[in-house]
C-alpha positions as CSV (number, residue, x, y, z in Angstrom):
1,X,-45.1,-43.9,-32.8
2,X,-46.6,-46.5,-34.5
3,X,-48.2,-45.9,-37.9
4,X,-51.4,-47.2,-36.8
5,X,-51.5,-45.0,-34.0
6,X,-51.8,-42.0,-36.3
7,X,-54.7,-39.7,-36.8
8,X,-54.7,-39.3,-40.6
9,X,-56.2,-41.0,-43.7
10,X,-54.7,-44.4,-43.4
11,X,-55.4,-45.4,-46.8
12,X,-53.2,-42.7,-48.7
13,X,-50.8,-42.9,-45.7
14,X,-47.5,-44.0,-46.7
15,X,-44.1,-45.1,-44.6
16,X,-40.8,-45.8,-45.1
17,X,-38.5,-47.9,-42.3
18,X,-35.4,-45.8,-41.7
19,X,-32.4,-47.1,-39.8
20,X,-31.3,-43.6,-38.2
21,X,-28.1,-45.2,-37.0
22,X,-27.2,-45.1,-41.1
23,X,-29.3,-42.4,-42.3
24,X,-28.7,-39.8,-39.8
25,X,-25.3,-37.7,-39.9
26,X,-24.3,-38.6,-36.4
27,X,-25.2,-42.2,-37.5
28,X,-27.4,-42.7,-34.0
29,X,-30.8,-43.8,-33.9
30,X,-33.3,-46.5,-33.9
31,X,-35.4,-48.2,-36.5
32,X,-38.7,-46.3,-37.4
33,X,-41.7,-45.8,-39.8
34,X,-41.3,-42.5,-41.0
35,X,-44.7,-40.6,-42.9
36,X,-43.6,-39.8,-46.4
37,X,-45.4,-36.6,-47.7
38,X,-46.2,-36.8,-51.4
39,X,-48.6,-33.8,-51.3
40,X,-49.5,-30.9,-49.7
41,X,-51.1,-33.0,-46.9
42,X,-49.4,-34.2,-43.5
43,X,-50.2,-34.9,-39.8
44,X,-49.9,-32.1,-37.7
45,X,-48.5,-33.8,-34.7
46,X,-45.0,-35.1,-36.6
47,X,-41.6,-34.0,-36.7
48,X,-40.2,-33.1,-40.0
49,X,-37.0,-34.9,-40.1
50,X,-35.1,-33.5,-43.5
51,X,-32.1,-35.4,-44.1
52,X,-31.2,-35.5,-40.4
53,X,-28.0,-33.5,-40.6
54,X,-28.8,-31.7,-37.5
55,X,-30.7,-34.5,-35.3
56,X,-30.2,-37.1,-32.5
57,X,-33.0,-39.0,-32.6
58,X,-33.6,-41.3,-29.4
59,X,-36.1,-44.7,-29.1
60,X,-38.7,-42.5,-28.0
61,X,-39.2,-40.2,-30.4
62,X,-42.7,-38.9,-31.8
63,X,-44.6,-39.6,-35.2
64,X,-41.6,-38.6,-37.5
65,X,-42.4,-37.2,-41.4
66,X,-40.3,-36.6,-44.4
67,X,-40.8,-35.0,-47.9
68,X,-40.9,-37.6,-50.6
69,X,-39.2,-37.4,-54.1
70,X,-42.0,-35.9,-55.3
71,X,-40.6,-32.3,-53.6
72,X,-37.0,-33.2,-55.3
73,X,-37.0,-31.1,-58.6
74,X,-35.3,-27.4,-59.7
75,X,-37.0,-25.7,-62.6
76,X,-37.1,-22.2,-63.9
77,X,-40.2,-20.9,-64.4
78,X,-41.7,-17.1,-65.0
79,X,-37.9,-15.8,-64.6
80,X,-37.2,-17.6,-61.3
81,X,-36.0,-20.3,-59.9
82,X,-38.1,-22.8,-58.3
83,X,-36.6,-25.8,-56.2
84,X,-38.3,-28.7,-54.4
85,X,-37.8,-28.8,-50.8
86,X,-36.6,-32.3,-50.9
87,X,-33.7,-31.1,-53.2
88,X,-30.2,-31.9,-51.8
89,X,-27.4,-29.1,-52.0
90,X,-25.5,-30.6,-54.2
91,X,-27.9,-31.0,-56.7
92,X,-28.9,-27.7,-56.4
93,X,-25.4,-26.6,-57.0
94,X,-24.7,-28.7,-60.0
95,X,-27.7,-27.0,-61.6
96,X,-26.8,-24.1,-60.9
97,X,-23.3,-24.4,-62.6
98,X,-24.7,-25.9,-65.9
99,X,-27.2,-22.9,-66.2
100,X,-24.5,-20.3,-65.4
101,X,-26.9,-19.2,-62.4
102,X,-25.0,-17.0,-59.2
103,X,-25.2,-17.0,-55.4
104,X,-26.0,-20.4,-54.8
105,X,-22.1,-21.7,-54.9
106,X,-22.0,-21.8,-51.0
107,X,-24.8,-24.7,-50.8
108,X,-21.7,-26.7,-52.1
109,X,-20.3,-27.0,-47.9
110,X,-24.1,-27.1,-46.5
111,X,-25.7,-30.3,-45.5
112,X,-29.0,-31.5,-45.9
113,X,-32.0,-30.5,-48.1
114,X,-33.3,-27.2,-49.2
115,X,-36.3,-27.4,-46.7
116,X,-33.8,-27.6,-43.9
117,X,-31.7,-25.1,-45.1
118,X,-34.8,-22.4,-45.8
119,X,-36.2,-23.4,-42.1
120,X,-33.0,-22.2,-40.4
121,X,-31.8,-19.6,-43.0
122,X,-28.7,-21.7,-43.6
123,X,-25.6,-20.5,-44.7
124,X,-21.8,-19.6,-44.5
125,X,-20.9,-16.3,-42.9
126,X,-22.9,-13.0,-45.1
127,X,-23.8,-15.9,-47.8
128,X,-27.5,-17.0,-46.6
129,X,-30.2,-19.3,-48.2
130,X,-32.3,-16.0,-47.6
131,X,-30.6,-13.6,-49.8
132,X,-31.8,-13.9,-53.1
133,X,-35.2,-15.8,-52.1
134,X,-38.5,-14.3,-53.5
135,X,-41.1,-16.6,-51.6
136,X,-41.8,-20.0,-50.0
137,X,-44.8,-22.5,-50.7
138,X,-46.6,-23.6,-47.9
139,X,-49.6,-25.8,-47.4
140,X,-52.0,-22.7,-48.0
141,X,-50.1,-21.0,-50.8
142,X,-46.9,-18.6,-51.3
143,X,-45.5,-16.2,-48.9
144,X,-43.0,-13.4,-49.8
145,X,-39.6,-13.4,-48.1
146,X,-40.3,-10.1,-46.3
147,X,-43.6,-11.6,-45.0
148,X,-41.5,-14.5,-43.1
149,X,-39.4,-13.3,-40.0
150,X,-35.8,-14.3,-40.5
151,X,-32.3,-13.5,-38.7
152,X,-29.0,-15.1,-38.5
153,X,-29.4,-18.7,-38.4
154,X,-33.3,-18.4,-37.8
155,X,-36.8,-17.6,-39.0
156,X,-40.2,-17.9,-37.8
157,X,-40.8,-20.6,-39.9
158,X,-43.1,-23.2,-38.0
159,X,-44.9,-25.4,-41.0
160,X,-43.9,-27.6,-43.8
161,X,-42.1,-25.8,-46.4
162,X,-42.3,-27.4,-49.9
163,X,-40.7,-24.9,-52.5
164,X,-38.5,-22.2,-52.7
165,X,-38.6,-19.4,-55.6
166,X,-35.5,-17.6,-55.8
167,X,-34.4,-14.7,-57.7
168,X,-32.1,-15.0,-60.5
169,X,-28.5,-13.9,-61.8
170,X,-26.0,-15.0,-64.1
171,X,-22.5,-15.8,-63.3
172,X,-21.6,-19.3,-61.5
173,X,-18.2,-18.5,-59.9
174,X,-16.8,-21.5,-59.5
175,X,-13.6,-20.0,-57.0
176,X,-16.1,-19.6,-54.4
177,X,-16.4,-23.2,-54.1
178,X,-13.0,-23.1,-52.6
179,X,-13.4,-20.3,-50.6
180,X,-16.2,-21.7,-49.1
181,X,-14.6,-25.3,-48.6
182,X,-11.8,-23.6,-46.5
183,X,-14.3,-21.9,-44.4
184,X,-15.3,-25.4,-43.4
185,X,-11.8,-26.9,-43.0
186,X,-11.8,-26.8,-39.2
187,X,-14.8,-29.1,-39.0
188,X,-14.3,-33.1,-38.1
189,X,-15.0,-35.7,-40.6
190,X,-16.0,-38.4,-38.0
191,X,-19.9,-38.5,-38.0
192,X,-21.8,-35.6,-36.3
193,X,-24.7,-33.4,-36.9
194,X,-22.8,-30.4,-36.9
195,X,-22.1,-27.6,-34.0
196,X,-24.3,-29.3,-31.0
197,X,-24.5,-26.2,-29.0
198,X,-25.4,-22.7,-29.8
199,X,-22.6,-20.0,-29.1
200,X,-23.4,-18.1,-26.0
201,X,-23.4,-14.0,-26.6
202,X,-19.9,-12.7,-27.0
203,X,-18.3,-15.9,-26.6
204,X,-18.1,-19.6,-28.6
205,X,-19.1,-22.9,-27.3
206,X,-16.1,-24.8,-28.0
207,X,-13.9,-22.6,-26.1
208,X,-15.9,-23.3,-23.4
209,X,-16.1,-27.0,-23.7
210,X,-12.2,-27.2,-24.1
211,X,-11.6,-24.9,-21.2
212,X,-13.6,-27.4,-18.7
213,X,-11.3,-29.7,-20.4
214,X,-13.6,-31.8,-22.2
215,X,-12.0,-31.3,-25.9
216,X,-11.3,-34.9,-26.9
217,X,-13.5,-36.2,-23.9
218,X,-15.5,-39.6,-24.9
219,X,-18.2,-41.8,-23.2
220,X,-18.4,-44.8,-24.9
221,X,-18.3,-44.5,-28.8
222,X,-19.1,-40.8,-28.4
223,X,-16.8,-37.9,-27.9
224,X,-16.0,-33.9,-28.1
225,X,-13.4,-33.6,-31.6
226,X,-9.8,-33.1,-31.0
227,X,-10.5,-30.7,-34.0
228,X,-13.5,-28.7,-32.8
229,X,-14.8,-28.8,-29.3
230,X,-18.3,-28.1,-30.1
231,X,-18.6,-31.2,-32.6
232,X,-19.8,-34.4,-30.9
233,X,-18.8,-37.1,-32.9
234,X,-19.4,-40.9,-33.3
235,X,-16.3,-43.0,-33.4
236,X,-18.0,-46.0,-34.4
237,X,-21.6,-47.5,-32.9
238,X,-21.9,-44.8,-30.7
239,X,-25.7,-44.8,-29.1
240,X,-28.2,-42.1,-27.9
241,X,-27.6,-42.8,-24.4
242,X,-24.2,-42.3,-24.7
243,X,-24.4,-38.9,-26.5
244,X,-27.2,-37.7,-23.7
245,X,-24.7,-38.7,-21.3
246,X,-21.9,-36.7,-22.8
247,X,-24.3,-33.6,-23.8
248,X,-25.0,-33.1,-20.0
249,X,-21.8,-33.4,-18.7
250,X,-20.7,-30.6,-21.1
251,X,-23.9,-28.3,-20.1
252,X,-23.1,-29.4,-16.4
253,X,-19.1,-28.5,-16.3
254,X,-19.8,-25.2,-18.3
255,X,-22.1,-24.3,-16.0
256,X,-20.2,-24.9,-12.9
257,X,-17.4,-23.1,-14.4
258,X,-19.2,-20.0,-16.1
259,X,-22.6,-19.7,-15.1
260,X,-23.6,-20.4,-18.4
261,X,-26.0,-22.7,-19.5
262,X,-25.4,-24.1,-23.0
263,X,-28.2,-24.7,-25.0
264,X,-28.4,-27.4,-27.8
265,X,-28.2,-26.6,-31.4
266,X,-28.7,-30.1,-32.3
267,X,-32.3,-31.3,-32.0
268,X,-33.0,-34.0,-29.5
269,X,-35.7,-36.0,-31.0
270,X,-36.9,-38.0,-27.9
271,X,-40.0,-37.2,-25.8
272,X,-38.2,-37.3,-22.7
273,X,-35.8,-34.4,-23.8
274,X,-38.0,-32.5,-26.6
275,X,-39.2,-29.5,-24.3
276,X,-40.4,-26.7,-26.8
277,X,-40.3,-29.9,-29.6
278,X,-43.2,-31.0,-28.2
279,X,-44.9,-32.8,-30.9
280,X,-48.1,-31.4,-30.3
281,X,-47.0,-28.0,-31.2
282,X,-46.5,-26.8,-34.9
283,X,-43.7,-29.1,-36.9
284,X,-40.1,-28.4,-36.1
285,X,-37.5,-29.4,-39.3
286,X,-34.4,-31.1,-39.2
287,X,-31.7,-30.1,-42.1
């Protein structure tokens, strides 16, 4: 969508041109003008992209938006740790290490910024971002953690989160950094968007993809990784159409063999494939 079509205060609007073939973690996507949010006001019909770590952006995308550097900060206030939602995970871990703050070591091996972590309650096994959360700042103000529905890798957040406020405990544990690294050691190093499909109840998407002979299978320059079948990787110059073709092939074959439909964990940001991610609904968020 062209910026001129956005129903908003155009005098205040600020856009940044982003090349998603370089910016997104899967290295696929078009050049797009992205609305930069620098206050608590934002267009209601746009998709929040975060750091584009779990997104596949297509040529027919809706209006996109992203938090500006105004929300990249960390401070201690009234005995709580206040972190802007645009703050990258590496910066959070460095701050906690410097100030001997515990319970954030696992973030060292999570992609993206705090906003995306909050939206999906990101974590590694039992270590989750909501474990020590106090509240989140939204457009209308702060909501306490217990006022938000959340579970394993999910929340009911349907609006832009601007800040997370956390309880503080002493004792940064450097040994946990290596433990969390080992948890991620089976993941490929080629560009990807993380786990492509959700695990069906009682099973694993990677096992199903491998069982139908698609582990390592390529379409053009997109492939299911030889290391982990549920990671779709870009071997260099892969395209959106190749990724979609590979996704649909896996869904078709797994359904034919097992009667299970693989649901995307990666968000497909293209009007032809968005379904429940209809941009006319409240903004969804990428990591």
